[in-house]
C-alpha positions as CSV (number, residue, x, y, z in Angstrom):
1,M,-9.5,-12.0,-9.0
2,T,-6.8,-13.2,-6.6
3,I,-5.3,-9.7,-6.5
4,L,-8.7,-8.2,-5.6
5,H,-9.3,-10.7,-2.7
6,R,-5.8,-9.9,-1.4
7,R,-6.1,-6.1,-1.6
8,T,-7.3,-5.6,2.0
9,F,-4.6,-7.7,3.4
10,L,-1.9,-6.0,1.3
11,S,-3.1,-2.5,2.3
12,G,-3.1,-3.5,6.0
13,A,0.4,-4.9,5.8
14,A,1.8,-1.9,3.8
15,A,2.6,0.3,6.8
16,A,4.6,-2.4,8.5
17,A,6.3,-3.4,5.3
18,S,7.4,0.1,4.6
19,A,9.7,0.1,7.6
20,L,11.7,-2.8,6.1
21,P,14.9,-2.1,4.2
22,G,14.2,-1.9,0.5
23,A,10.5,-1.9,0.8
24,G,10.1,1.3,-1.2
25,I,12.1,-0.2,-4.0
26,A,10.1,-3.4,-4.0
27,R,6.8,-1.4,-4.2
28,A,8.2,0.7,-7.1
29,Q,9.2,-2.4,-8.9
30,A,5.8,-4.0,-8.4
31,R,4.2,-0.9,-9.9
32,R,6.5,-1.1,-13.0
33,R,4.2,-3.3,-15.1
34,L,2.4,-2.3,-18.2
35,S,-1.1,-3.3,-18.9
36,V,-1.8,-3.9,-22.6
37,T,-4.8,-5.2,-24.6
38,S,-5.2,-8.0,-27.1
39,Y,-7.9,-9.9,-29.0
40,A,-8.1,-13.6,-28.0
41,G,-6.7,-16.7,-29.7
42,I,-3.7,-16.4,-32.0
43,W,-3.6,-12.7,-31.5
44,E,-3.0,-13.1,-27.7
45,R,-0.3,-15.6,-28.3
46,A,1.5,-13.4,-30.8
47,V,1.2,-10.3,-28.5
48,R,2.7,-12.3,-25.6
49,D,5.4,-14.0,-27.5
50,I,6.4,-11.1,-29.7
51,F,5.4,-7.7,-28.5
52,V,5.6,-8.3,-24.7
53,T,9.0,-10.1,-25.2
54,E,10.3,-7.1,-27.2
55,F,9.1,-4.7,-24.5
56,R,10.7,-6.8,-21.8
57,S,14.0,-6.9,-23.6
58,R,14.0,-3.1,-24.0
59,T,12.9,-2.1,-20.5
60,G,13.3,-5.0,-18.1
61,M,9.6,-4.5,-17.3
62,D,6.8,-7.0,-17.8
63,A,3.4,-6.5,-19.2
64,D,0.0,-7.9,-18.4
65,V,-2.2,-8.8,-21.4
66,L,-5.9,-8.1,-21.1
67,I,-8.2,-10.0,-23.4
68,G,-11.5,-8.6,-24.6
69,G,-12.7,-6.0,-27.0
70,P,-12.5,-2.2,-27.5
71,P,-15.9,-1.2,-26.1
72,Q,-15.2,-3.0,-22.8
73,W,-11.6,-1.6,-22.6
74,M,-12.8,2.0,-23.3
75,S,-15.4,1.7,-20.6
76,Q,-12.7,0.7,-18.1
77,I,-10.5,3.6,-19.1
78,E,-13.4,6.1,-18.9
79,A,-14.2,4.9,-15.4
80,N,-10.8,5.9,-14.2
81,K,-8.9,8.2,-16.6
82,A,-6.7,9.6,-13.8
83,A,-5.2,6.2,-13.1
84,P,-6.3,4.0,-16.0
85,P,-6.2,0.2,-15.6
86,I,-5.1,-0.1,-19.2
87,H,-2.0,1.6,-20.7
88,V,-1.9,0.4,-24.3
89,L,-5.2,0.0,-26.3
90,V,-5.8,-1.9,-29.5
91,N,-8.8,-0.6,-31.3
92,T,-10.9,-0.3,-34.5
93,I,-10.7,2.9,-36.6
94,D,-14.1,4.3,-35.6
95,L,-13.7,3.7,-31.9
96,A,-10.1,4.9,-32.0
97,L,-11.3,8.3,-33.2
98,I,-13.9,8.3,-30.5
99,A,-11.3,7.4,-27.9
100,G,-9.2,10.3,-29.0
101,R,-11.9,12.9,-29.1
102,T,-13.3,11.9,-25.7
103,G,-9.9,12.2,-24.0
104,L,-9.2,8.5,-23.4
105,V,-5.9,8.4,-25.4
106,E,-3.1,10.7,-26.2
107,K,-1.9,12.1,-29.6
108,L,1.2,10.3,-31.0
109,D,4.5,11.7,-29.9
110,R,6.9,11.0,-32.8
111,A,9.9,11.8,-30.7
112,K,9.1,8.8,-28.4
113,V,8.1,6.4,-31.2
114,P,11.0,6.4,-33.7
115,S,9.6,3.5,-35.6
116,L,6.9,5.8,-36.9
117,A,9.4,7.1,-39.4
118,D,9.0,3.9,-41.3
119,V,5.2,3.8,-41.2
120,P,3.3,5.5,-44.1
121,D,1.5,8.7,-42.9
122,R,-1.8,7.3,-44.1
123,F,-1.8,4.8,-41.2
124,V,-1.5,7.7,-38.8
125,D,-3.8,10.1,-40.6
126,L,-6.7,7.5,-40.6
127,V,-7.0,8.2,-36.8
128,D,-6.0,11.9,-36.8
129,G,-2.9,11.1,-34.9
130,W,-4.7,9.5,-32.0
131,G,-2.7,6.3,-32.6
132,V,-1.3,4.3,-35.5
133,C,-2.4,1.3,-37.5
134,L,-0.4,-1.7,-36.3
135,N,-1.5,-4.3,-38.9
136,Y,-4.3,-4.9,-41.3
137,G,-6.4,-7.5,-43.0
138,A,-8.1,-7.3,-46.4
139,A,-11.7,-8.6,-46.9
140,G,-11.8,-10.3,-50.3
141,L,-13.1,-13.6,-51.6
142,A,-12.3,-17.0,-50.0
143,Y,-13.4,-20.1,-51.7
144,H,-13.3,-23.9,-51.8
145,R,-10.7,-24.9,-54.5
146,G,-12.1,-28.3,-55.0
147,R,-15.7,-27.2,-55.8
148,L,-14.9,-24.0,-57.5
149,R,-12.1,-24.3,-60.1
150,N,-12.9,-21.0,-61.8
151,P,-13.6,-18.5,-59.0
152,P,-14.7,-14.9,-59.8
153,K,-12.0,-12.3,-60.1
154,S,-14.1,-9.3,-59.0
155,F,-16.9,-8.5,-56.6
156,V,-19.2,-7.6,-59.5
157,E,-18.6,-11.1,-61.1
158,F,-19.1,-12.7,-57.6
159,V,-22.6,-11.2,-57.3
160,E,-23.6,-11.9,-60.9
161,R,-22.6,-15.6,-60.8
162,A,-24.3,-16.0,-57.3
163,E,-27.5,-14.6,-58.7
164,K,-27.4,-17.1,-61.5
165,G,-27.0,-19.9,-59.0
166,E,-23.5,-21.0,-60.1
167,Y,-22.5,-21.4,-56.4
168,T,-23.8,-20.8,-52.9
169,V,-22.2,-17.9,-51.1
170,S,-21.5,-17.3,-47.4
171,L,-21.9,-13.6,-46.4
172,P,-21.3,-11.9,-43.1
173,G,-24.5,-11.2,-41.2
174,I,-25.4,-8.1,-39.4
175,A,-24.4,-9.4,-36.0
176,Y,-20.8,-9.7,-37.3
177,A,-19.0,-6.5,-36.4
178,P,-17.1,-5.8,-39.7
179,T,-20.2,-6.4,-41.9
180,P,-21.0,-2.7,-42.4
181,Q,-17.6,-2.1,-44.0
182,I,-16.7,-5.4,-45.6
183,L,-20.2,-6.1,-47.1
184,I,-22.6,-3.1,-47.1
185,W,-20.1,-0.3,-47.9
186,S,-18.0,-2.5,-50.1
187,L,-20.9,-3.6,-52.4
188,A,-22.3,-0.1,-52.4
189,D,-18.9,1.2,-53.6
190,V,-18.4,-1.3,-56.4
191,F,-21.9,-0.9,-57.7
192,G,-21.8,2.9,-57.9
193,G,-23.2,3.8,-54.5
194,S,-21.5,5.5,-51.5
195,V,-21.6,5.8,-47.7
196,D,-24.6,8.0,-48.2
197,D,-26.3,5.7,-50.7
198,V,-26.1,2.0,-49.9
199,S,-29.1,1.0,-51.9
200,P,-26.9,-0.7,-54.5
201,A,-25.5,-2.9,-51.8
202,F,-28.9,-4.0,-50.6
203,A,-29.9,-4.6,-54.2
204,A,-26.8,-6.8,-54.7
205,I,-27.6,-8.8,-51.5
206,R,-31.2,-9.3,-52.7
207,R,-29.9,-10.6,-56.0
208,M,-27.9,-13.2,-54.3
209,R,-30.3,-14.0,-51.5
210,R,-31.7,-17.3,-52.9
211,N,-28.2,-18.7,-53.0
212,T,-26.8,-17.2,-49.7
213,I,-26.3,-18.3,-46.2
214,F,-25.0,-15.9,-43.5
215,Y,-22.3,-16.2,-40.8
216,N,-22.1,-14.2,-37.6
217,G,-19.0,-15.7,-36.1
218,V,-15.5,-15.6,-37.6
219,T,-15.1,-19.4,-37.7
220,D,-18.6,-20.1,-39.0
221,F,-17.5,-19.2,-42.5
222,L,-14.8,-21.8,-42.5
223,G,-17.4,-24.4,-41.4
224,H,-19.7,-23.4,-44.3
225,L,-17.0,-24.0,-46.9
226,E,-15.8,-27.2,-45.4
227,S,-19.2,-28.8,-44.9
228,G,-20.3,-27.9,-48.5
229,E,-23.1,-25.5,-47.3
230,A,-21.3,-22.7,-49.3
231,D,-18.6,-22.6,-52.0
232,I,-17.3,-19.0,-51.7
233,G,-17.8,-15.9,-49.6
234,I,-16.4,-12.6,-48.3
235,Y,-13.7,-13.2,-45.8
236,F,-10.3,-12.0,-44.6
237,D,-7.0,-12.9,-46.3
238,G,-5.0,-13.6,-43.1
239,R,-7.7,-15.9,-41.6
240,T,-8.0,-17.7,-44.9
241,W,-4.2,-18.4,-45.1
242,A,-4.0,-19.3,-41.5
243,H,-6.6,-21.9,-42.1
244,Y,-4.7,-23.1,-45.1
245,S,-1.5,-23.4,-43.1
246,S,-3.4,-25.5,-40.5
247,G,-3.9,-28.2,-43.1
248,A,-7.0,-27.0,-45.0
249,S,-5.3,-27.0,-48.4
250,W,-8.7,-26.9,-50.0
251,I,-9.2,-23.2,-49.2
252,G,-8.0,-20.3,-51.5
253,Y,-8.2,-16.5,-51.4
254,I,-8.5,-13.9,-54.1
255,N,-8.0,-10.1,-53.8
256,P,-10.8,-9.0,-56.2
257,S,-9.9,-6.6,-59.0
258,E,-11.7,-3.7,-57.2
259,G,-9.5,-4.3,-54.1
260,G,-10.3,-6.1,-50.9
261,V,-11.6,-3.9,-48.0
262,M,-9.0,-2.5,-45.7
263,N,-9.6,-3.5,-42.0
264,P,-6.8,-2.1,-39.8
265,V,-6.0,-2.5,-36.1
266,V,-5.0,0.6,-34.3
267,V,-2.7,0.9,-31.3
268,Q,-3.1,3.8,-28.9
269,K,-1.4,5.2,-25.7
270,V,-4.0,5.6,-23.0
271,V,-4.2,9.0,-21.3
272,N,-2.1,9.2,-18.0
273,S,-0.4,5.9,-18.8
274,P,3.4,5.7,-18.1
275,D,5.8,6.7,-20.7
276,E,6.9,3.1,-21.1
277,A,3.7,2.7,-23.1
278,W,5.4,4.6,-25.9
279,T,8.3,2.1,-25.7
280,Y,5.8,-0.8,-26.1
281,I,4.2,0.8,-29.1
282,D,7.6,1.6,-30.7
283,G,8.7,-2.0,-30.2
284,A,5.5,-3.3,-31.7
285,L,6.0,-1.1,-34.8
286,S,9.7,-2.0,-35.3
287,P,10.7,-4.2,-38.2
288,G,11.7,-7.4,-36.4
289,P,8.5,-7.8,-34.2
290,Q,6.3,-6.6,-37.1
291,L,7.7,-9.4,-39.3
292,K,7.2,-12.0,-36.6
293,F,3.7,-10.8,-36.1
294,A,3.0,-11.0,-39.8
295,E,4.3,-14.6,-39.9
296,A,2.2,-15.6,-36.9
297,L,-1.1,-14.1,-38.1
298,Q,-0.5,-13.9,-41.9
299,Y,-1.8,-10.3,-41.9
300,G,-0.1,-7.3,-43.4
301,V,1.9,-5.0,-41.1
302,T,2.5,-1.3,-41.5
303,N,6.2,-0.8,-41.1
304,S,7.5,-0.3,-44.7
305,R,10.9,-1.8,-43.9
306,V,9.4,-5.2,-43.3
307,Q,10.5,-7.6,-46.0
308,Y,8.1,-10.6,-46.2
309,P,9.6,-14.0,-47.2
310,P,8.4,-15.0,-50.7
311,Q,5.6,-17.4,-49.6
312,L,4.2,-14.9,-47.1
313,A,4.5,-12.0,-49.6
314,E,2.3,-14.0,-52.1
315,R,-0.5,-14.2,-49.4
316,I,-0.5,-10.7,-47.9
317,T,-2.6,-8.1,-49.8
318,P,-0.5,-5.0,-50.3
319,W,-2.2,-2.1,-48.6
320,D,-2.2,0.0,-51.7
321,K,-4.2,-2.8,-53.4
322,T,-7.1,-2.4,-51.0
323,R,-10.0,0.0,-50.6
324,F,-10.1,2.2,-47.6
325,P,-13.7,2.8,-46.4
326,P,-14.6,6.3,-45.0
327,F,-14.4,4.9,-41.5
328,E,-15.7,7.8,-39.5
329,A,-18.6,8.6,-41.8
330,L,-19.4,4.8,-42.0
331,G,-19.5,4.6,-38.2
332,R,-22.2,7.2,-38.0
333,K,-24.3,5.2,-40.5
334,I,-24.3,1.9,-38.8
335,P,-27.6,2.2,-36.8
336,E,-29.4,3.2,-40.0
337,W,-27.9,0.3,-41.9
338,V,-28.8,-2.2,-39.2
339,N,-32.4,-1.1,-39.2
340,R,-32.5,-1.4,-43.0
341,W,-31.0,-4.8,-42.8
342,N,-33.5,-6.0,-40.3
343,R,-36.3,-4.8,-42.6
344,E,-35.0,-6.0,-46.0
345,V,-32.6,-8.9,-45.3
346,R,-33.5,-10.4,-41.9
347,S,-30.6,-12.9,-41.7
């Protein structure tokens, strides 16, 4: 906001300042800042401390970190594609594909991102080359170790035992953004359905309904387990282990036998952004920063050269032990699923 209030003054002073020695260089240096995006909380701290620091060491440039979410950022880019206020975008798979097909971001240039040589092609192909997956979480089962000594080992067992009333479960509600993939598609998949037939998922939710509470915020789930309102639920591996490391030694995580649901974060170069955006992306994908990011967030990263220390390796779900939803097809189904949820579940 300070910059906006000062804009009139600065523009008025520009002509006089341009006559001063070195003024052109000063203006060029002032423009040489990158604008990158990040989710809030520990994500922001890791982006600033790791990725921005790496970028600064490579280029001598600094980067401003914008906090928010993909829909907001994409709207800002759409409003001014010729001179975008954002240069590097983090995104979800479905919105990353939309960003590419609507001209908001550029196709990856492998010549300018050498670290891509160490990233499995699947993490590029997921978004048709409109970016690359930077890191990922897996949505499996998190539970209270003290109250549940024999947790289920599969999603099918999880549902069956919840239906019998062996425990109370905490499930993501429809207002929680990842719910369509980590709950609806996931349960449809393990019970014989598909993205085009999610009736098995809604049947499974109904079976558990008497012994279920719902969360619509990412920290609400942890409160449910700690308070005793629930004993187990569907949650992300990284957030579970981060909570464990904060002192909550009562929490545990299981990657179910069917595989937790893959939930990647995509990084993209915005159209008409400076070439230094490629440098930022390359740094974020390089082994050193990737390992530091994994240690900070306890989520898996996509550079295959990263060697996790033993304790971290035990916690991170290998990407080939997860299930990849049909992200694009799933995105088209969300309105239909939300309407069905409101009719049948009403959490």
